C-alpha atoms as one frame of an Amber mdcrd trajectory, in Angstrom:
protein
-107.346  -9.817 -34.629-106.075 -10.317 -31.336-104.428 -13.653 -32.649-102.890
 -11.748 -35.366-101.233  -9.223 -33.071 -99.657 -11.809 -31.174 -98.426 -13.310
 -34.363 -96.568 -10.105 -35.371 -95.285  -9.832 -32.118 -93.939 -12.937 -31.983
 -92.607 -12.607 -35.161 -91.187  -8.702 -34.607 -89.248 -10.472 -31.081 -88.127
 -12.783 -33.262 -86.604 -10.800 -35.936 -85.390  -8.532 -33.236 -83.495 -11.617
 -31.666 -81.575 -12.651 -34.673 -80.599  -9.164 -35.614 -79.320  -8.598 -31.908
 -77.782 -12.209 -32.234 -76.390 -11.335 -35.944 -74.841  -7.896 -34.721 -73.396
 -10.089 -31.739 -71.859 -12.461 -34.062 -70.586  -9.454 -36.321 -68.983  -7.549
 -33.242 -67.466 -11.005 -32.000 -65.713 -12.007 -35.361 -64.803  -8.503 -35.884
 -63.106  -8.130 -32.431 -61.821 -11.819 -32.985 -60.188 -10.938 -36.277 -58.981
  -7.499 -34.970 -57.301  -9.067 -31.537 -56.012 -11.903 -33.718 -54.344  -9.866
 -36.064 -53.003  -7.551 -33.422 -52.289 -10.804 -31.262 -49.788 -11.866 -34.498
 -48.364  -8.528 -35.229 -47.394  -7.996 -31.686 -49.821  -4.720 -31.050 -51.728
  -4.217 -27.756 -54.932  -6.304 -27.679 -56.937  -3.347 -26.650 -55.297  -1.249
 -29.555 -53.881   1.357 -26.934 -50.570   2.237 -27.367 -48.933   3.233 -23.985
 -45.446   3.375 -24.985 -43.209   4.526 -27.619 -42.226   0.903 -28.907 -42.438
  -0.007 -32.797 -42.515  -2.841 -34.347 -39.313  -2.924 -35.069 -37.756  -0.771
 -32.082 -37.895  -1.196 -28.286 -39.657   1.993 -26.491 -38.042   4.122 -24.215
 -41.139   5.844 -22.397 -44.676   5.650 -21.813 -47.458   7.543 -23.892 -50.934
   8.304 -23.615 -52.917   6.767 -20.397 -51.410   4.765 -17.814 -50.711   1.548
 -19.051 -51.519  -0.853 -16.479 -54.482  -0.029 -13.755 -52.736   3.541 -13.242
 -49.592   2.396 -13.486 -47.306   5.046 -14.160 -43.860   3.464 -15.375 -44.459
   1.101 -18.377 -44.208  -2.712 -17.976 -41.132  -4.085 -19.636 -43.572  -6.044
 -21.733 -45.253  -2.600 -23.233 -41.588  -1.333 -23.797 -40.825  -4.491 -25.618
 -40.561  -3.973 -29.540 -43.945  -5.575 -31.539 -41.910  -8.570 -33.708 -40.438
  -9.641 -29.998 -44.189  -9.949 -28.861 -45.475 -11.429 -31.989 -42.880 -13.892
 -31.579 -43.696 -14.932 -27.811 -47.570 -15.050 -28.494 -46.807 -17.383 -31.813
 -44.043 -19.712 -30.158 -46.084 -20.375 -26.479 -49.280 -21.706 -27.991 -47.133
 -23.763 -30.665 -45.001 -25.179 -28.040 -48.091 -25.716 -25.735 -50.104 -27.697
 -28.635 -46.915 -29.432 -29.440 -46.218 -30.486 -26.026 -50.094 -31.762 -25.951
 -49.342 -33.732 -29.003 -46.323 -35.443 -27.944 -47.992 -36.535 -24.533 -50.893
 -38.051 -26.803 -48.165 -39.828 -28.665 -45.163 -40.562 -26.299 -46.360 -40.059
 -22.566 -43.511 -41.498 -21.061 -40.821 -39.648 -22.633 -42.802 -36.355 -22.697
 -43.428 -36.562 -18.897 -39.676 -37.110 -18.326 -38.843 -34.057 -20.694 -41.319
 -31.723 -18.735 -39.922 -32.769 -15.589 -36.575 -31.732 -16.757 -37.800 -28.724
 -18.328 -39.701 -28.073 -15.019 -37.121 -28.307 -12.982 -34.743 -25.914 -15.578
 -37.324 -23.554 -14.957 -37.548 -23.498 -11.281 -33.610 -23.298 -11.339 -33.732
 -20.267 -13.622 -36.664 -18.737 -11.465 -34.624 -18.732  -8.179 -31.769 -17.595
  -9.988 -34.064 -14.513 -11.415 -35.241 -14.116  -7.947 -31.719 -13.912  -6.410
 -30.334 -11.608  -9.342 -33.513  -9.372  -8.399 -32.560  -9.132  -4.925 -29.015
  -8.235  -5.788 -30.070  -5.462  -8.089 -32.509  -4.383  -5.925 -29.831  -4.122
  -3.086 -27.734  -2.312  -5.755 -29.908   0.334  -6.328 -30.651   1.113  -2.942
 -26.928   0.883  -2.109 -25.284   2.482  -4.318 -27.382   3.949  -7.851 -29.863
   5.661  -5.443 -27.307   7.840  -3.673 -25.445   8.406  -6.487 -28.442   9.493
  -8.574 -29.530  11.997  -6.003 -26.383  13.282  -4.954 -24.403  13.700  -8.731
 -28.240  14.303 -10.410 -28.426  17.270  -8.013 -24.912  18.302  -8.718 -25.143
  18.024 -12.650 -28.792  19.109 -12.896 -30.373  15.849 -14.117 -34.108  16.016
 -15.064 -36.161  14.712 -12.148 -37.870  12.198 -14.646 -35.000  10.272 -15.044
 -34.352   7.090 -13.433 -31.247   5.659 -12.410 -30.929   3.538 -14.942 -31.793
   6.119 -17.582 -28.266   7.589 -17.304 -25.958   5.440 -14.774 -24.590   2.479
 -16.055 -23.290   0.690 -12.941 -22.827  -3.161 -13.078 -23.523  -5.003  -9.787
 -20.270  -6.513  -9.792 -18.411  -3.180 -10.461 -15.510  -3.918  -7.992 -14.153
  -6.497 -10.379 -11.290  -5.518 -12.592 -13.152  -6.103 -15.872 -16.343  -3.882
 -14.953 -16.531  -0.544 -16.835 -19.008   2.288 -15.378 -20.463   4.321 -17.823
 -22.568   7.547 -16.727 -24.365   9.881 -19.388 -23.866  13.325 -18.728 -26.346
  16.250 -19.431 -26.062  18.107 -22.901 -24.786  21.490 -21.077 -22.230  19.911
 -19.314 -18.863  21.449 -19.477 -16.082  19.104 -17.946 -12.876  21.886 -18.653
  -9.614  20.836 -19.372  -7.608  17.508 -18.383  -4.998  18.792 -16.481  -3.816
  15.614 -14.872  -3.034  11.938 -15.892  -5.874   9.929 -13.800  -8.369  10.217
 -11.268  -5.827  10.107  -8.505  -4.166  12.850  -9.624  -7.105  15.192 -10.240
  -7.751  17.935  -8.651 -11.265  18.280  -7.180 -11.608  21.922  -7.882 -12.841
  21.484 -11.983 -15.692  19.883 -13.046 -14.241  16.375 -13.757 -12.567  16.376
 -10.018 -16.000  16.848  -8.836 -17.827  14.095 -10.845 -15.096  11.979 -10.178
 -14.660  12.982  -6.292 -18.725  11.865  -5.990 -18.264   8.635  -7.962 -15.515
   7.586  -5.838 -17.287   8.311  -2.727 -20.646   7.250  -3.798 -19.505   3.791
  -4.880 -16.458   3.373  -2.277 -13.936   3.389  -4.712 -10.205   4.578  -4.446
  -9.219   7.442  -6.931  -6.057   5.377  -7.734  -8.154   2.545  -8.664  -9.927
   4.309 -11.600  -9.151   5.625 -15.235 -11.700   8.128 -16.492 -12.360   8.926
 -20.024 -14.031  12.021 -20.926 -16.108  11.988 -24.312 -17.558  15.486 -24.968
 -18.275  15.092 -28.391 -21.797  15.689 -29.513 -24.909  16.081 -27.843 -24.837
  13.036 -25.266 -21.609  13.485 -23.600 -20.443  10.809 -21.553 -17.572   9.379
 -19.028 -16.259   6.024 -18.726 -14.164   4.297 -15.753 -12.111   1.408 -16.141
 -10.533  -0.015 -13.561  -6.382   0.475 -13.653  -4.417  -2.756 -14.234  -3.425
  -4.198 -10.820   0.100  -4.737 -10.095   1.312  -8.227 -11.063   1.357 -10.990
  -8.504   5.265 -11.331  -8.510   8.398  -9.125  -9.492  11.291 -10.771  -9.632
  14.727  -8.933  -9.902  14.918  -9.723 -14.087  11.501  -7.826 -14.572  12.852
  -4.652 -13.212  16.744  -4.918 -13.677  16.978  -2.285 -16.718  14.954  -0.053
 -14.394  17.155  -0.592 -11.480  20.367  -0.074 -13.638  18.915   3.249 -14.779
  17.613   4.176 -11.370  19.301   7.492  -9.746  21.130   6.668  -6.544  18.867
   8.752  -4.621  15.655   6.701  -5.823  16.138   3.206  -6.021  13.287   0.677
  -7.354  10.639  -0.420  -5.054   8.512  -2.478  -7.241   6.039  -2.682  -9.760
   2.698  -0.526  -9.360  -0.289  -0.245 -11.376  -0.360  -0.933 -15.545   3.246
  -1.895 -14.589   4.879   1.195 -13.751   8.157   1.355 -11.740   7.744   2.740
  -8.258  10.346   4.297  -6.306  10.750   7.258  -3.958  13.428   9.842  -4.323
  15.300  10.305  -1.076  16.921  13.756  -1.891  13.577  15.446  -3.401  10.696
  13.483  -1.980  11.173  11.998   1.500  14.498  11.703   3.177  13.625   8.993
   5.341  10.900   5.624   4.753   8.653   4.166   7.311   7.510   0.310   6.972
   4.334  -0.677   8.785   3.926  -4.353   7.956   2.555  -7.343   9.884   4.465
 -10.525  10.106   5.497 -12.021   7.049   4.355  -9.243   4.883   7.765  -8.779
   3.159   9.594  -6.279   5.359  13.144  -7.806   5.048  12.815  -8.604   1.469
  11.850  -4.601   1.084  14.917  -3.649   2.847  16.916  -6.421   1.006  16.335
  -4.492  -2.058  16.847  -1.022  -1.268  20.383  -2.324   0.405  21.535  -4.087
  -2.420  20.871  -0.866  -4.810  22.390   1.433  -2.503  25.339  -0.595  -1.467
  25.896  -0.818  -5.796  25.910   2.840  -5.998  28.659   3.318  -3.299  26.467
   3.968   0.072  27.273   2.978   3.534  24.999   1.176   5.524  24.547   1.068
   8.979  22.285  -1.978  10.172  20.607  -1.886  13.787  19.004  -5.448  14.200
  18.161  -6.382  17.741  16.457  -9.177  15.854  19.802 -10.515  14.820  19.126
 -12.063  11.710  16.806  -9.602   9.615  19.849  -8.932   7.176  22.654 -11.691
   7.660  23.202 -11.526   3.924  25.152  -8.067   4.233  26.867  -8.614   7.368
  30.071  -9.332   5.496  29.958  -6.357   3.221  32.594  -3.994   3.755  30.380
  -1.124   3.385  28.299  -2.149   6.132  28.418  -1.945  10.117  25.865  -4.160
  11.734  24.906  -3.644  15.235  22.994  -6.150  17.304  23.578  -5.964  20.798
  21.796  -3.055  22.705  25.043  -1.492  23.782  26.285  -1.934  20.019  23.252
   0.102  18.696  23.554   2.812  21.454  27.179   3.624  20.136  26.492   3.223
  16.605  23.558   5.780  17.080  25.927   8.066  19.114  28.605   7.956  16.115
  25.898   8.528  13.519  24.706  11.834  15.538  28.400  12.907  15.402  28.839
  12.456  11.737  25.573  14.127  11.133  27.026  17.167  12.979  30.221  16.866
  11.330  28.676  17.196   7.806  26.606  19.583   8.560  29.372  21.867  10.141
  31.150  20.922   6.946  27.959  22.087   4.731  27.892  25.368   6.551  31.465
  25.993   6.215  31.699  25.023   2.444  28.465  25.670   1.138  25.619  23.163
  -0.395  28.178  21.567  -2.610  30.621  20.235   0.032  31.783  16.845  -0.238
  30.301  15.351   2.972  30.739  11.647   1.825  28.827   9.021   0.577  25.093
   8.548   1.412  24.302   6.824   4.591  21.065   4.428   4.935  20.388   3.613
   8.587  18.266   0.470   8.830  16.538   0.561  12.260  14.902  -3.238  12.267
  11.999  -3.907  14.606  11.992  -0.560  16.421   9.204  -1.564  18.880  11.638
  -4.046  20.367  14.801  -1.676  19.606  13.574   1.213  21.808  12.676  -0.636
  24.621  15.896  -2.392  25.023  17.912   0.787  24.175  15.647   2.238  27.214
  16.557  -0.412  29.653  20.009  -0.655  28.348  20.389   3.235  29.312  18.750
   2.190  32.716  21.538  -0.132  33.758  24.511   1.694  32.744  23.873   5.375
  33.494  24.609   6.782  36.734  23.020   9.266  39.225  24.542  12.311  37.341
  23.141  11.279  33.839  19.955  12.150  32.338  17.324   9.659  32.608  16.429
  10.067  28.740  18.622   7.648  26.735  20.983  10.098  24.790  20.851   7.194
  21.812  17.097   8.070  21.694  18.107  11.767  21.191  20.797  10.742  18.517
  17.702   8.644  16.703  15.821  11.888  16.925  18.396  14.408  15.637  18.976
  11.589  12.181  15.535  12.061  11.401  14.907  16.037  12.373  18.584  17.074
  10.583  19.739  13.865   8.293  18.400  15.054   5.111  20.598  17.638   3.861
  23.940  15.528   5.160  22.279  12.547   3.315  22.044  10.236   6.242  18.591
   8.474   5.910  16.236   6.358   7.769  14.587   3.301   7.036  12.150   2.404
  10.088  10.906  -0.994  10.497   8.214  -1.600  12.867   5.021  -4.108  12.995
   3.164  -1.242  14.154   4.932   2.099  13.580   3.550   3.901  16.708   4.943
   7.381  18.110   6.456   5.336  20.560   8.514   2.775  18.498   9.780   5.970
  16.381  10.835   8.223  18.848   7.921  10.476  19.329   5.139  12.001  17.105
   7.538  14.752  16.189  10.471  12.214  14.696   7.465  10.193  13.615   6.308
  13.000  11.106   9.449  13.011   9.258   8.731   9.938   7.637   7.261  11.411
   4.337   6.725   7.931   3.092   5.052   5.671   4.634   4.851   1.776   3.204
   1.818  -0.293   4.684   1.614  -4.191   4.071  -0.874  -6.606   5.892  -2.244
  -3.742   7.950  -5.223  -3.412  10.175  -8.043  -0.295   9.850  -6.218   0.525
  13.203  -2.732   0.934  11.986  -4.021   2.956   8.565  -6.092   5.775  10.694
  -3.155   6.104  12.852  -0.408   6.516  10.113  -2.275   7.813   6.956  -5.706
   9.261   8.343  -5.601  11.733   5.555  -6.230   8.929   2.834  -9.786   7.505
   2.592 -11.289   4.942   1.911  -8.734   2.453   3.271  -7.794   0.218   0.735
  -8.498  -3.559   1.326  -5.424  -5.363   2.529  -3.948  -7.998   0.864  -2.866
 -11.259   2.325   0.188 -11.474  -0.721   3.692 -11.172   0.511   5.014  -7.996
  -0.983   1.711  -6.541  -1.926   2.072  -3.305  -0.016   0.330   0.571  -0.211
   3.109   3.096  -0.653   1.838   6.497   0.817   3.331   9.709  -0.102   1.737
  13.238   0.118  -1.809  11.622   0.339  -1.335   9.376  -2.729  -1.384   5.730
  -2.384   0.496   3.588  -4.912  -0.471  -0.152  -4.422   2.797  -2.048  -5.266
   4.108  -5.378  -5.396   7.784  -5.137  -4.269  10.601  -6.815  -6.222  11.621
 -10.163  -5.155  15.202 -10.344  -4.251  16.808 -13.450  -3.161  20.227 -13.934
  -1.371  22.349 -14.718  -4.403  20.681 -11.518  -6.364  21.431  -9.127  -3.692
  24.718  -9.810  -2.703  25.746  -9.948  -6.535  24.365  -6.569  -6.646  25.316
  -5.251  -3.333  28.830  -6.353  -4.165  28.683  -4.886  -7.659  30.463  -1.486
  -6.368  33.799  -3.356  -6.273  35.894  -4.437  -9.542  36.329  -7.740  -8.106
  32.555  -8.311  -7.222  32.401 -10.978  -4.347  35.972 -11.892  -4.467  36.790
  -8.170  -3.129  39.302  -8.451   0.160  37.700  -7.939   3.351  40.095  -5.241
   4.920  38.550  -3.484   8.130  37.521   0.442   7.718  37.899   2.357  10.713
  34.828   4.386  11.570  35.988   7.921  10.778  36.928   6.715   7.289  34.175
   4.529   6.996  31.526   7.636   6.510  34.008   9.477   4.531  33.956   6.882
   1.679  37.184   5.059   1.751  37.366   2.121   0.186  37.943  -1.357   0.936
  41.244  -3.363   0.228  43.104  -0.198  -0.190  45.100   2.044   2.419  44.148
   5.828   1.885  47.082   7.737   0.697  46.734  10.879   3.480  49.131  13.473
   3.756  50.420  14.804   7.100  48.163  17.770   7.423  45.319  15.184   6.172
  46.232  13.008   9.307  46.212  16.124  11.831  42.675  17.038  10.257  41.540
  13.506  11.003  43.082  13.534  14.210  41.703  16.834  15.142  38.479  16.339
  13.935  37.873  12.710  16.127  39.553  15.029  19.148  36.477  17.405  18.516
  34.050  14.751  18.461  35.395  13.491  21.636  35.282  16.814  23.280  31.665
  17.258  22.719  30.721  14.452  25.131  29.586  12.123  22.467  32.616   9.941
  22.120  35.581   9.268  23.742  39.046   9.372  21.774  39.396   5.450  21.855
  42.486   4.361  19.433  41.301   1.876  16.459  44.017  -0.452  15.789  43.338
  -0.210  12.226  42.941   3.513  12.449  46.096   3.814  14.224  47.755   1.917
  11.368  46.390   3.705   8.745  47.347   7.043  10.269  50.281   6.751  12.088
  51.894   3.706  10.393  53.723   3.740   7.156  51.773   4.124   3.753  50.585
   0.356   2.440  51.950  -1.263   5.690  49.052  -2.198   8.563  51.061  -2.557
  11.919  49.115  -1.889  14.734  50.800  -0.734  17.798  51.122  -3.391  20.660
  50.203  -0.941  23.212  46.629   0.049  21.965  43.854  -1.319  23.882  40.256
  -1.862  23.220  38.316  -0.171  25.702  35.399  -1.801  27.145  32.102  -0.677
  29.439  31.338  -2.837  32.621  28.560  -4.714  30.692  31.123  -5.487  27.966
  33.512  -6.362  30.624  31.124  -9.060  32.199  29.528 -10.030  28.658  32.780
 -11.032  27.092  34.453 -12.734  30.483  37.186 -10.164  30.845  35.825  -9.799
  34.673  34.589 -13.101  36.227  33.749 -11.701  39.641  30.254 -14.089  39.373
  28.879 -16.537  37.371  25.978 -14.461  37.359  25.965 -11.578  34.931  23.502
  -9.287  36.859  25.210 -10.172  40.476  28.789  -9.560  38.428  27.264  -5.858
  37.565  26.119  -5.333  40.928  29.473  -6.143  42.434  31.486  -4.051  39.980
  29.077  -0.823  40.542  29.361  -1.244  44.382  33.113  -1.763  43.795  33.355
   1.245  41.376  31.588   3.498  44.069  33.127   2.328  47.294  36.490   0.426
  46.252  39.450   3.016  46.127  41.486   0.734  44.436  38.955   0.661  41.577
  40.551   1.573  38.161  39.303   5.405  37.006  37.672   5.328  33.398  39.792
   5.680  30.600  37.050   7.631  28.117  33.546   8.012  27.457  31.238   6.552
  25.031  28.280   8.786  25.018  27.313   8.818  28.758  29.039   5.115  29.406
  32.236   5.438  31.392  34.908   2.897  29.302  37.721   0.797  31.236  40.985
  -0.873  30.045  40.411  -4.548  30.247  43.995  -4.806  32.043  43.426  -2.672
  34.624  39.925  -4.241  35.469  41.664  -7.699  35.321  44.347  -6.478  37.641
  41.644  -4.974  39.858  39.924  -8.592  39.944  43.272 -10.436  41.009  44.316
  -8.034  43.919  40.678  -7.523  45.465  40.356  -8.938  48.851  37.449 -10.979
  48.065  38.525 -12.579  44.906  38.721 -16.288  44.636  41.821 -16.150  42.503
  43.667 -14.238  45.088
C-alpha cells in the first residue's frame, strides 16, 4: 500500500513537472512569436505604445505611461515610425551575420574593412558629440531665452518645447539661413504698415515679435526681412537675411542712377538688395560726417561726392591740412583749395561772410531768392585741422584779440546756419570727437554720420541710439550710413581719378579742355562761369563793390583789391587788364614764409623780430587792412622798412 502511494506521488509529480514545462515552453514560444512579430514590424517589444507613432508616420508626443524608467519625454527611438524601427532591427543582424561570414571566409580583408569602418564610426561619433555640444549651447544661449520671452508675449502653451515652434538653425547668422517661427492660432499680426523689419514700428504686434527676435538673437533689424503667413490655423513668420551690398561698386554700376540723381542727393553707393543709397542735403541732412579709420575709404567717398556736385555746377571749398587728399580737383575752376592754416583761416572767414550775405538776401527777397550755386565745404582731417587753426591764431593774435579763433566760430556758424543758404559741410575725421568738430553743439548738426572701420567706442560716441552695434568690416569702402536712427550698410562707389575728373569737368561744354581763367572770390560764390567775363552793368558793378565793402566794415574781411576782380569790375568788358598799382596784402607770417622779409634765416626768430618791431619801432609800416583778426601789410612797405632798419644787414 505504501509502495503504491509512493508510485502515484512520483508519477503525479512527474506529470506536474511535464505540464509545467509544457506551459513554460508554450509561453516561451508564444512570447518568442509575439516578440519576433513585434521585432519585424517595428512595434515596441513589450507591446506597450508610449507615443502616437504609427507604422508609416513619426510620433509627435507621448501617450500612456512614461516611456523609459519614468522618463516623461519620449526618446527619439520611441517617436520613430514603425517601418524605420523594423528596417534597423532587420538590417543590423543581417550586417552582423554577413560580417561574421566574411570574417570566416576572408579574415584579412574583413579586418581592414572593419578597421576603416571603426574609424568612420569614431569620426562620426566625434562629429556628433561636437554638434550636440553646439546645439546644447545654441539652446541655452538663444533658443531658451527666445522661447521664454516670446512665448510669454504670445501665450504659448507651457507644454511646448522650444524646438516645437522655433526653427532657428545653429548658423542663423549666415546669409542663407532661414528662421521660421510657428505662431499660436489666435495671434493677430495686424496691418503691415512698413517695408521691412528695420522700418517697422514697435507698437504693433509685428513690431513686438520682430523686436524680440532681433534682440534675443543679437541681429540688427535692418539685417532681416520678415514674411508673415496668417492663412489657416497655423500662422507662421519667416525671417530671411537681406541681400548684402556687393563687394565692389564701380561707376558703371551706378552711372544711370548718378545721372538721374537730384543735385541735392548725390549717390553714395549701393546698399542691401542692390538699392541705391543717397542722402538729400536739402530735406534730410545738410551736413555729413565721415568718421572712418585709416584706409577705410574717406578720400574715395569724398571724391565721388565732389565729382557729382561739381558736375551739377556746385562750388567746392577744400580745407586740406593733409595737402594731398583731393589733389585731383585742385585745378578745377570751381574749386578753392586751402592747405596752409592761414589760408584755411581766411577761407572760413570768407565762407562765414558768404553765409551771412545769402541769409540777408533770403531775408530781403524771400525763400525763393537766388543766392547762388550750392557750396560744398570739405574739411579734411578735422582732428589735425582744428589743432593747427588754434596754434595759428595763437601765433598771430594780439593782446586785444579774443583768445578763441574766429575761424572756429566761422566753422560753427556754417554748420548752424548753412542749410537754407545751401552751404553744406562734409566733415572728415578718423575719430569724430566733439573737439574735432567744433564742440558738441556743432557736431549735432551732422544728421548723417558715415562710419567705416570703426571701433565700439567710436560707434557708442557718435550713434549711441543704434544697438546692437553692426560688425565692422575690413573691406575698403564698406560703411554704415546712419540717418535718424536707421542704419544702411553701403558699399561706396569706387571713383578712380580719371572717372572723377571726367565727371567733374562735365559741367563745362568744353569738358577737360575748358580754359583756366581765375574767378574772384566774390564772383566765385555767386555762380560766375569760368572762361567768360561777366557782362555787368554799372549799377551791378557798384552793388558788388558795395557788398564787398559792407563785409569789410563788419570786421571779417578787409577790402583787399583782387587784380582779377579789378579787371572785371573796372576794366573794359572782355579785357582783363589788371592795374599795375594793385598790390596783394599779406600777413607777417606770409611775408616771412614767402621771403618778402628776410630779417633772419630762422622763421620763428624772424616772426619775433617783426612783432617786436611792430610794437616798438615807430618806422614800422602801419597795417593796410585786416583779414579776420590778422593785420595785413603791403609787401613794398615791409621791404622798404627792412632796407632802412638800423640793424639790417643790407643797409
